[in-house]
C-alpha positions as CSV (number, residue, x, y, z in Angstrom):
1,M,9.7,-15.9,16.1
2,D,11.7,-18.5,14.2
3,T,11.2,-18.9,10.5
4,K,9.6,-22.4,10.8
5,T,6.9,-21.2,13.2
6,Y,6.3,-18.0,11.1
7,M,5.9,-20.0,7.9
8,S,3.5,-22.4,9.6
9,H,1.4,-19.4,10.7
10,L,1.3,-18.1,7.1
11,Q,0.3,-21.5,5.8
12,E,-2.4,-21.9,8.4
13,A,-3.8,-18.5,7.4
14,A,-3.5,-19.4,3.7
15,N,-5.4,-22.7,4.2
16,F,-8.2,-20.8,6.0
17,V,-8.5,-18.4,3.1
18,K,-8.4,-21.0,0.4
19,A,-11.2,-22.9,2.1
20,K,-13.4,-19.8,1.8
21,V,-12.4,-18.4,-1.6
22,Q,-13.7,-20.1,-4.7
23,T,-11.6,-18.4,-7.3
24,P,-8.0,-17.6,-6.4
25,P,-7.3,-13.9,-6.7
26,K,-4.5,-12.7,-8.9
27,I,-4.5,-9.1,-7.9
28,G,-4.0,-7.9,-4.3
29,L,-5.0,-4.4,-3.2
30,V,-3.9,-2.6,0.0
31,M,-5.9,0.5,0.6
32,G,-4.6,3.4,2.8
33,S,-6.4,5.9,5.1
34,G,-9.8,6.8,3.7
35,L,-9.2,5.1,0.3
36,S,-11.3,2.0,0.7
37,D,-14.8,3.1,-0.5
38,V,-14.2,1.8,-4.0
39,L,-14.1,-1.7,-2.7
40,D,-17.8,-1.5,-1.9
41,Q,-18.2,-2.1,-5.7
42,I,-16.7,-5.6,-5.6
43,E,-19.1,-8.1,-7.1
44,G,-19.9,-11.3,-5.2
45,S,-17.7,-10.0,-2.4
46,L,-16.8,-12.1,0.6
47,R,-15.9,-10.1,3.7
48,I,-13.4,-11.4,6.2
49,G,-12.4,-9.5,9.3
50,F,-8.7,-9.3,10.0
51,E,-9.4,-11.0,13.4
52,E,-11.0,-14.0,11.7
53,I,-7.9,-15.0,9.8
54,P,-5.5,-17.0,11.9
55,H,-2.4,-15.0,13.0
56,F,-3.4,-12.0,10.9
57,P,-2.4,-8.7,12.5
58,T,-5.1,-6.1,13.3
59,S,-4.8,-2.3,12.9
60,T,-5.4,0.3,15.5
61,V,-5.6,3.3,13.2
62,V,-8.7,5.5,12.5
63,G,-9.7,5.2,8.9
64,H,-8.5,1.6,8.5
65,A,-11.5,-0.7,8.5
66,G,-9.7,-3.9,9.3
67,E,-11.2,-6.3,6.8
68,V,-10.6,-8.1,3.6
69,L,-13.0,-8.3,0.6
70,T,-12.5,-10.7,-2.2
71,G,-14.5,-11.0,-5.4
72,T,-14.6,-9.3,-8.9
73,L,-13.8,-5.7,-9.4
74,S,-13.6,-4.1,-12.8
75,G,-13.4,-7.6,-14.3
76,Q,-10.5,-8.8,-12.1
77,V,-10.6,-11.2,-9.2
78,V,-9.1,-9.3,-6.3
79,W,-8.1,-9.8,-2.7
80,A,-8.6,-6.3,-1.3
81,Q,-7.3,-5.2,2.1
82,K,-9.1,-2.3,3.8
83,G,-6.5,-1.0,6.2
84,R,-3.1,-2.2,7.3
85,V,-0.8,-2.4,10.3
86,H,2.2,0.0,10.6
87,H,5.6,-0.2,12.2
88,Y,4.7,2.9,14.3
89,E,1.9,0.9,16.0
90,G,4.7,-1.1,17.7
91,R,4.3,-4.1,15.4
92,P,7.3,-6.2,14.4
93,M,8.1,-6.2,10.7
94,D,7.0,-9.8,10.4
95,D,3.5,-8.6,11.3
96,V,3.6,-5.6,8.8
97,A,4.6,-8.0,6.0
98,F,2.3,-10.9,7.0
99,P,-0.7,-9.7,4.9
100,V,1.3,-9.3,1.7
101,R,3.1,-12.7,2.2
102,L,-0.4,-14.3,2.7
103,M,-1.4,-12.8,-0.7
104,K,1.5,-14.7,-2.3
105,L,0.5,-18.0,-0.8
106,I,-3.1,-17.7,-2.0
107,G,-2.1,-16.9,-5.6
108,V,-1.7,-13.1,-5.9
109,E,0.8,-12.1,-8.6
110,T,0.2,-8.3,-8.8
111,L,0.1,-5.9,-5.8
112,I,-1.5,-2.5,-6.0
113,I,-0.7,-0.6,-2.9
114,T,-2.0,2.8,-2.0
115,N,-1.4,5.4,0.7
116,A,-2.2,8.9,1.9
117,A,1.0,11.0,1.8
118,G,2.4,14.4,2.5
119,G,3.5,16.4,-0.5
120,I,7.2,17.5,-0.5
121,N,7.6,18.3,-4.1
122,P,6.2,21.9,-4.5
123,A,4.6,20.9,-7.9
124,Y,2.2,18.6,-6.0
125,Q,-1.2,19.9,-5.0
126,V,-3.4,18.5,-2.2
127,G,-5.6,15.9,-3.8
128,D,-3.2,14.9,-6.5
129,F,-2.6,11.2,-7.3
130,V,1.1,10.3,-7.7
131,L,2.6,7.1,-9.0
132,I,5.5,6.0,-6.9
133,N,8.6,5.2,-9.0
134,D,11.0,4.6,-6.1
135,H,11.3,4.8,-2.4
136,I,13.7,5.8,0.5
137,N,13.5,3.7,3.6
138,T,14.4,5.5,6.9
139,L,13.0,2.9,9.2
140,P,15.5,1.1,11.5
141,D,14.3,-2.3,10.3
142,N,12.9,-4.1,7.3
143,P,11.0,-7.3,6.8
144,L,13.9,-9.2,5.3
145,R,16.2,-8.7,8.3
146,G,17.0,-12.0,10.1
147,D,16.9,-15.5,8.7
148,N,15.7,-15.6,5.1
149,L,12.3,-17.2,4.3
150,E,13.7,-19.5,1.6
151,E,10.2,-20.7,0.7
152,L,9.3,-17.1,-0.4
153,G,12.4,-15.6,-2.0
154,T,16.1,-15.2,-2.4
155,R,18.4,-13.8,0.3
156,F,19.4,-10.7,-1.7
157,P,16.4,-9.5,-3.8
158,N,16.9,-6.7,-6.3
159,L,14.9,-3.5,-5.8
160,L,16.0,-1.9,-9.1
161,D,12.4,-2.0,-10.5
162,A,10.6,-2.2,-7.2
163,Y,7.7,-0.2,-8.7
164,S,6.9,-1.7,-12.1
165,A,7.4,0.6,-15.0
166,R,5.0,-1.5,-17.0
167,L,2.2,-1.0,-14.4
168,R,2.9,2.7,-14.2
169,G,2.5,2.9,-17.9
170,L,-0.9,1.2,-17.7
171,A,-1.9,3.5,-14.8
172,Q,-1.0,6.6,-16.8
173,E,-3.3,5.3,-19.6
174,A,-6.0,4.8,-17.0
175,A,-5.5,8.3,-15.6
176,Q,-6.1,9.8,-19.0
177,A,-9.1,7.7,-19.6
178,S,-10.7,8.5,-16.2
179,G,-10.2,12.3,-16.7
180,Q,-7.2,12.7,-14.3
181,G,-4.7,13.7,-17.0
182,T,-1.1,12.8,-16.8
183,L,-0.1,11.9,-13.2
184,H,3.1,13.0,-11.4
185,E,5.6,10.2,-10.7
186,G,7.8,10.5,-7.6
187,V,9.9,9.1,-4.8
188,Y,8.1,8.1,-1.6
189,L,10.0,8.3,1.7
190,I,8.8,6.4,4.7
191,A,9.2,8.1,8.1
192,Q,8.9,6.4,11.4
193,G,5.9,8.3,12.7
194,P,3.4,8.4,14.3
195,M,4.2,12.1,14.7
196,Y,4.3,14.2,11.6
197,E,7.7,15.3,10.5
198,T,9.4,18.6,11.4
199,P,10.0,21.3,8.7
200,A,13.8,20.6,9.1
201,E,13.3,16.9,8.4
202,I,11.2,17.7,5.4
203,R,13.9,20.0,4.0
204,A,16.4,17.2,4.5
205,F,14.1,14.7,2.8
206,S,13.7,17.0,-0.1
207,N,17.5,17.3,-0.4
208,W,17.6,13.5,-0.5
209,G,15.3,13.4,-3.5
210,A,12.0,12.6,-1.8
211,D,8.8,13.9,-3.4
212,L,6.3,12.3,-0.9
213,V,6.4,11.3,2.8
214,G,4.3,8.8,4.7
215,M,4.4,6.1,7.3
216,S,3.6,2.9,5.4
217,T,4.0,1.0,2.1
218,V,7.8,0.5,1.9
219,P,8.0,-2.6,4.2
220,E,5.1,-4.2,2.2
221,V,6.8,-3.5,-1.1
222,I,10.1,-4.9,0.1
223,A,8.3,-8.1,1.1
224,A,6.3,-8.2,-2.1
225,R,9.4,-7.8,-4.3
226,H,11.3,-10.5,-2.3
227,M,8.5,-12.9,-3.4
228,G,8.4,-11.7,-7.0
229,L,5.1,-9.8,-7.0
230,E,4.8,-7.0,-9.5
231,V,4.0,-3.7,-7.7
232,L,2.1,-0.6,-8.5
233,G,2.3,2.1,-5.8
234,I,-0.2,5.0,-5.7
235,S,-0.1,8.0,-3.3
236,M,-2.8,10.5,-2.7
237,V,-1.4,13.8,-1.6
238,T,-3.6,14.6,1.3
239,N,-1.6,17.5,2.8
240,K,1.4,19.6,2.2
241,A,4.4,18.2,4.2
242,A,5.5,20.2,7.3
243,G,6.8,23.7,6.4
244,M,5.6,23.5,2.8
245,D,2.5,25.5,3.4
246,A,3.2,28.2,6.0
247,G,0.8,28.4,8.9
248,T,-0.9,25.1,8.1
249,E,-1.1,22.6,11.0
250,L,-1.0,19.0,10.1
251,S,-3.7,16.6,11.3
252,H,-5.2,13.2,10.5
253,D,-8.6,14.8,10.0
254,E,-7.1,16.7,7.1
255,V,-6.0,13.4,5.6
256,L,-9.4,12.0,5.9
257,D,-11.1,15.1,4.6
258,T,-9.0,15.1,1.4
259,T,-9.6,11.4,0.7
260,E,-13.4,12.0,1.2
261,R,-13.3,14.9,-1.3
262,R,-11.4,12.9,-3.9
263,R,-12.8,9.4,-3.3
264,G,-15.0,9.4,-6.4
265,D,-12.2,10.4,-8.7
266,F,-9.9,7.9,-7.1
267,A,-12.5,5.1,-7.6
268,K,-12.8,5.9,-11.3
269,F,-9.0,5.9,-11.7
270,L,-8.5,2.7,-9.8
271,L,-11.3,0.8,-11.7
272,E,-9.9,2.0,-15.0
273,T,-6.4,0.8,-13.9
274,L,-7.7,-2.6,-12.9
275,S,-9.5,-3.0,-16.2
276,R,-6.1,-2.8,-18.0
277,L,-4.5,-5.6,-16.1
278,G,-4.6,-8.9,-17.7
Protein backbone atom coordinates (compact mmCIF):
# COMPACT_ATOMS: atom_id res chain seq x y z
CA MET A 1 0.00 0.00 0.00
CA ASP A 2 1.37 3.44 -0.87
CA THR A 3 1.98 5.93 1.93
CA LYS A 4 -0.75 8.35 0.78
CA THR A 5 -3.42 5.63 0.96
CA TYR A 6 -2.11 4.32 4.27
CA MET A 7 -2.16 7.77 5.86
CA SER A 8 -5.68 8.34 4.58
CA HIS A 9 -6.75 5.08 6.25
CA LEU A 10 -5.14 6.17 9.51
CA GLN A 11 -6.85 9.56 9.33
CA GLU A 12 -10.22 7.96 8.61
CA ALA A 13 -9.80 5.73 11.66
CA ALA A 14 -8.72 8.72 13.78
CA ASN A 15 -11.72 10.78 12.69
CA PHE A 16 -14.02 7.88 13.62
CA VAL A 17 -12.49 7.63 17.09
CA LYS A 18 -12.45 11.38 17.73
CA ALA A 19 -16.16 11.54 16.93
CA LYS A 20 -16.84 9.00 19.70
CA VAL A 21 -14.35 10.00 22.39
CA GLN A 22 -15.12 13.11 24.45
CA THR A 23 -11.75 13.53 26.21
CA PRO A 24 -8.63 12.77 24.15
CA PRO A 25 -6.55 10.07 25.86
CA LYS A 26 -2.92 10.80 26.68
CA ILE A 27 -1.94 7.25 27.64
CA GLY A 28 -2.21 4.21 25.40
CA LEU A 29 -2.23 0.66 26.72
CA VAL A 30 -1.62 -2.51 24.72
CA MET A 31 -2.44 -5.63 26.73
CA GLY A 32 -0.97 -9.03 25.88
CA SER A 33 -2.33 -12.55 26.28
CA GLY A 34 -4.51 -12.85 29.38
CA LEU A 35 -3.50 -9.44 30.79
CA SER A 36 -6.62 -7.41 29.99
CA ASP A 37 -8.81 -7.99 33.07
CA VAL A 38 -7.61 -4.81 34.77
CA LEU A 39 -9.28 -2.82 32.00
CA ASP A 40 -12.69 -3.79 33.35
CA GLN A 41 -12.03 -1.15 36.05
CA ILE A 42 -12.06 1.71 33.54
CA GLU A 43 -14.57 4.36 34.62
CA GLY A 44 -17.03 5.69 32.06
CA SER A 45 -15.62 3.25 29.56
CA LEU A 46 -16.59 3.23 25.91
CA ARG A 47 -16.04 -0.13 24.20
CA ILE A 48 -15.21 -0.27 20.52
CA GLY A 49 -14.63 -3.55 18.69
CA PHE A 50 -11.59 -3.70 16.43
CA GLU A 51 -13.92 -4.45 13.52
CA GLU A 52 -15.86 -1.20 14.09
CA ILE A 53 -12.86 1.06 13.51
CA PRO A 54 -12.21 1.70 9.82
CA HIS A 55 -9.18 -0.25 8.53
CA PHE A 56 -8.25 -1.47 12.04
CA PRO A 57 -6.63 -4.95 11.92
CA THR A 58 -8.30 -7.79 13.85
CA SER A 59 -6.56 -10.51 15.85
CA THR A 60 -6.99 -14.28 15.47
CA VAL A 61 -5.25 -15.29 18.73
CA VAL A 62 -6.95 -16.94 21.72
CA GLY A 63 -6.70 -14.65 24.76
CA HIS A 64 -6.83 -11.45 22.69
CA ALA A 65 -10.33 -9.96 23.07
CA GLY A 66 -10.17 -7.67 20.05
CA GLU A 67 -11.63 -4.47 21.45
CA VAL A 68 -10.60 -1.05 22.68
CA LEU A 69 -11.83 0.61 25.87
CA THR A 70 -11.42 4.29 26.59
CA GLY A 71 -12.18 6.15 29.81
CA THR A 72 -10.53 6.90 33.15
CA LEU A 73 -8.28 4.38 34.88
CA SER A 74 -6.40 5.25 38.06
CA GLY A 75 -7.00 8.94 37.38
CA GLN A 76 -5.69 8.84 33.80
CA VAL A 77 -7.65 9.06 30.55
CA VAL A 78 -6.55 6.00 28.63
CA TRP A 79 -7.01 4.30 25.27
CA ALA A 80 -6.69 0.62 26.15
CA GLN A 81 -6.30 -2.08 23.53
CA LYS A 82 -7.32 -5.62 24.54
CA GLY A 83 -5.28 -7.79 22.22
CA ARG A 84 -3.12 -7.09 19.19
CA VAL A 85 -2.18 -8.47 15.80
CA HIS A 86 1.15 -10.21 15.26
CA HIS A 87 3.56 -10.62 12.39
CA TYR A 88 3.18 -14.42 12.67
CA GLU A 89 -0.52 -14.16 11.83
CA GLY A 90 0.57 -13.28 8.31
CA ARG A 91 -0.13 -9.59 8.73
CA PRO A 92 2.07 -6.97 7.08
CA MET A 93 3.99 -4.62 9.35
CA ASP A 94 1.72 -1.73 8.39
CA ASP A 95 -1.14 -3.65 10.04
CA VAL A 96 0.91 -4.49 13.16
CA ALA A 97 1.82 -0.82 13.59
CA PHE A 98 -1.59 0.61 12.66
CA PRO A 99 -3.07 0.62 16.20
CA VAL A 100 -0.10 2.44 17.73
CA ARG A 101 -0.04 4.95 14.90
CA LEU A 102 -3.73 5.56 15.44
CA MET A 103 -2.98 6.29 19.11
CA LYS A 104 -0.63 9.07 18.06
CA LEU A 105 -3.25 10.65 15.82
CA ILE A 106 -5.87 10.74 18.59
CA GLY A 107 -3.51 12.42 21.07
CA VAL A 108 -1.68 9.65 22.95
CA GLU A 109 1.77 10.67 24.23
CA THR A 110 2.75 7.69 26.41
CA LEU A 111 2.53 4.01 25.48
CA ILE A 112 2.45 1.21 28.07
CA ILE A 113 2.88 -2.07 26.23
CA THR A 114 2.66 -5.47 27.88
CA ASN A 115 3.26 -9.04 26.82
CA ALA A 116 3.50 -12.62 27.97
CA ALA A 117 7.10 -13.82 27.58
CA GLY A 118 9.31 -16.83 28.06
CA GLY A 119 12.04 -16.43 30.64
CA ILE A 120 15.59 -16.97 29.37
CA ASN A 121 17.44 -15.39 32.28
CA PRO A 122 17.73 -18.15 34.92
CA ALA A 123 17.06 -15.59 37.68
CA TYR A 124 13.53 -15.09 36.38
CA GLN A 125 10.71 -17.17 37.85
CA VAL A 126 7.36 -17.96 36.26
CA GLY A 127 4.96 -15.19 37.25
CA ASP A 128 7.62 -12.46 37.53
CA PHE A 129 6.97 -8.99 36.11
CA VAL A 130 9.98 -7.67 34.18
CA LEU A 131 10.54 -4.13 32.90
CA ILE A 132 11.93 -4.16 29.38
CA ASN A 133 15.03 -1.98 29.06
CA ASP A 134 16.03 -2.91 25.49
CA HIS A 135 15.14 -5.29 22.70
CA ILE A 136 16.58 -7.49 19.96
CA ASN A 137 14.65 -7.72 16.70
CA THR A 138 15.00 -11.02 14.79
CA LEU A 139 12.06 -10.46 12.43
CA PRO A 140 12.83 -10.16 8.71
CA ASP A 141 10.94 -6.87 8.54
CA ASN A 142 10.05 -3.79 10.57
CA PRO A 143 7.33 -1.13 10.30
CA LEU A 144 9.69 1.60 9.06
CA ARG A 145 10.87 -0.30 5.99
CA GLY A 146 9.80 1.37 2.74
CA ASP A 147 8.82 4.98 2.15
CA ASN A 148 8.95 7.05 5.33
CA LEU A 149 5.68 8.36 6.74
CA GLU A 150 6.89 11.94 6.98
CA GLU A 151 3.71 13.06 8.74
CA LEU A 152 4.61 10.77 11.66
CA GLY A 153 8.37 10.91 12.13
CA THR A 154 11.91 11.17 10.84
CA ARG A 155 13.48 8.75 8.38
CA PHE A 156 16.16 7.59 10.86
CA PRO A 157 14.74 7.49 14.41
CA ASN A 158 16.99 6.87 17.40
CA LEU A 159 16.27 3.81 19.55
CA LEU A 160 18.92 4.56 22.16
CA ASP A 161 16.24 5.07 24.82
CA ALA A 162 13.45 3.04 23.22
CA TYR A 163 12.18 2.03 26.68
CA SER A 164 12.05 5.16 28.82
CA ALA A 165 14.35 5.17 31.84
CA ARG A 166 12.06 7.75 33.45
CA LEU A 167 9.02 5.50 33.12
CA ARG A 168 10.94 2.47 34.37
CA GLY A 169 11.84 4.46 37.47
CA LEU A 170 8.18 5.29 38.10
CA ALA A 171 7.24 1.65 37.52
CA GLN A 172 9.81 0.51 40.08
CA GLU A 173 8.26 2.89 42.60
CA ALA A 174 4.84 1.45 41.74
CA ALA A 175 6.13 -2.10 42.16
CA GLN A 176 7.32 -1.31 45.67
CA ALA A 177 4.05 0.40 46.57
CA SER A 178 1.93 -2.48 45.25
CA GLY A 179 3.88 -5.15 47.10
CA GLN A 180 5.87 -6.56 44.17
CA GLY A 181 9.27 -5.48 45.43
CA THR A 182 12.06 -4.47 43.07
CA LEU A 183 11.43 -5.78 39.56
CA HIS A 184 13.97 -7.31 37.22
CA GLU A 185 14.85 -5.28 34.13
CA GLY A 186 15.91 -7.07 30.98
CA VAL A 187 16.28 -7.37 27.22
CA TYR A 188 13.29 -8.70 25.25
CA LEU A 189 13.91 -10.62 22.03
CA ILE A 190 11.17 -11.04 19.46
CA ALA A 191 11.11 -14.37 17.63
CA GLN A 192 9.09 -15.00 14.48
CA GLY A 193 6.71 -17.63 15.89
CA PRO A 194 4.10 -18.95 15.99
CA MET A 195 6.02 -22.05 17.05
CA TYR A 196 7.91 -21.92 20.32
CA GLU A 197 11.68 -21.71 20.04
CA THR A 198 14.02 -24.69 20.15
CA PRO A 199 16.44 -25.15 23.09
CA ALA A 200 19.33 -24.42 20.72
CA GLU A 201 17.75 -21.14 19.68
CA ILE A 202 17.23 -20.17 23.31
CA ARG A 203 20.91 -20.87 24.06
CA ALA A 204 21.86 -18.65 21.12
CA PHE A 205 19.50 -15.89 22.25
CA SER A 206 21.00 -16.06 25.74
CA ASN A 207 24.47 -15.63 24.27
CA TRP A 208 23.21 -12.55 22.43
CA GLY A 209 22.13 -11.00 25.74
CA ALA A 210 18.38 -11.73 25.69
CA ASP A 211 16.59 -12.19 29.02
CA LEU A 212 13.08 -12.69 27.62
CA VAL A 213 11.59 -14.07 24.41
CA GLY A 214 8.20 -13.44 22.83
CA MET A 215 6.39 -12.84 19.56
CA SER A 216 5.15 -9.24 19.83
CA THR A 217 5.91 -5.72 21.12
CA VAL A 218 9.05 -4.81 19.15
CA PRO A 219 7.33 -3.63 15.93
CA GLU A 220 4.89 -1.52 17.95
CA VAL A 221 7.71 0.03 19.97
CA ILE A 222 9.66 0.87 16.82
CA ALA A 223 6.59 2.59 15.38
CA ALA A 224 5.91 4.37 18.67
CA ARG A 225 9.43 5.75 18.98
CA HIS A 226 9.38 6.82 15.32
CA MET A 227 6.47 9.08 16.32
CA GLY A 228 8.04 10.30 19.56
CA LEU A 229 5.87 8.38 22.03
CA GLU A 230 7.44 7.63 25.41
CA VAL A 231 7.34 3.85 26.02
CA LEU A 232 7.11 1.61 29.07
CA GLY A 233 7.39 -2.11 28.29
CA ILE A 234 6.31 -4.77 30.80
CA SER A 235 6.65 -8.53 30.37
CA MET A 236 5.06 -11.20 32.51
CA VAL A 237 7.19 -14.34 32.57
CA THR A 238 4.52 -16.94 31.85
CA ASN A 239 6.86 -19.89 31.25
CA LYS A 240 10.49 -20.84 31.21
CA ALA A 241 11.87 -20.67 27.66
CA ALA A 242 12.56 -23.93 25.82
CA GLY A 243 15.25 -26.01 27.50
CA MET A 244 15.39 -23.81 30.61
CA ASP A 245 13.21 -26.21 32.62
CA ALA A 246 14.00 -29.80 31.67
CA GLY A 247 11.00 -31.95 30.86
CA THR A 248 8.53 -29.05 30.61
CA GLU A 249 6.51 -28.86 27.39
CA LEU A 250 5.53 -25.34 26.33
CA SER A 251 1.92 -24.48 25.56
CA HIS A 252 -0.34 -21.45 25.18
CA ASP A 253 -2.52 -22.89 27.96
CA GLU A 254 0.43 -22.48 30.35
CA VAL A 255 0.69 -18.83 29.33
CA LEU A 256 -2.99 -18.22 30.07
CA ASP A 257 -2.84 -20.18 33.34
CA THR A 258 0.03 -18.02 34.61
CA THR A 259 -1.67 -14.75 33.68
CA GLU A 260 -4.84 -15.96 35.40
CA ARG A 261 -2.89 -16.70 38.59
CA ARG A 262 -1.13 -13.33 38.63
CA ARG A 263 -3.83 -11.08 37.21
CA GLY A 264 -4.73 -9.54 40.57
CA ASP A 265 -1.14 -8.59 41.36
CA PHE A 266 -0.65 -7.30 37.82
CA ALA A 267 -3.74 -5.12 38.12
CA LYS A 268 -2.50 -3.55 41.37
CA PHE A 269 0.92 -2.90 39.84
CA LEU A 270 -0.46 -1.39 36.64
CA LEU A 271 -2.94 0.85 38.46
CA GLU A 272 -0.19 2.06 40.79
CA THR A 273 2.03 2.77 37.79
CA LEU A 274 -0.71 4.74 36.02
CA SER A 275 -1.32 6.83 39.14
CA ARG A 276 2.28 8.09 38.92
CA LEU A 277 2.03 9.33 35.35
CA GLY A 278 1.28 12.98 35.01
